[in-house]
C-alpha positions, 0 to 999 in steps of 0.5 A: 029388916030395916030398909032406909038410907045408908049411913053415908047419906044419914051422916050428911043429913041433919037429924031433924030430917031423919025418919022416926024409923031411922032414928030408932034403928041407929039408936039401937045400933049405937047402943050395941056398939057403945063399948067400942065407940070413941068420943065422936060416936058417943056424942052422935049417939047423944044427939040421936037420943036428944032428937028422939026425946024432942020428937016425943015431947010434941 
């Protein structure tokens, strides 16, 4: 089971400061919730995906 910072903390933390595990977990959660998300949630999910891709390019 994932153990990390809660959503309230992550929401106020810039994405570059998230751990790889936090990014992966939140990406999985957002993927499952995508049919229910509004535009703000979809935008944040895209930002998470972009951060994961940016890190994989290093």
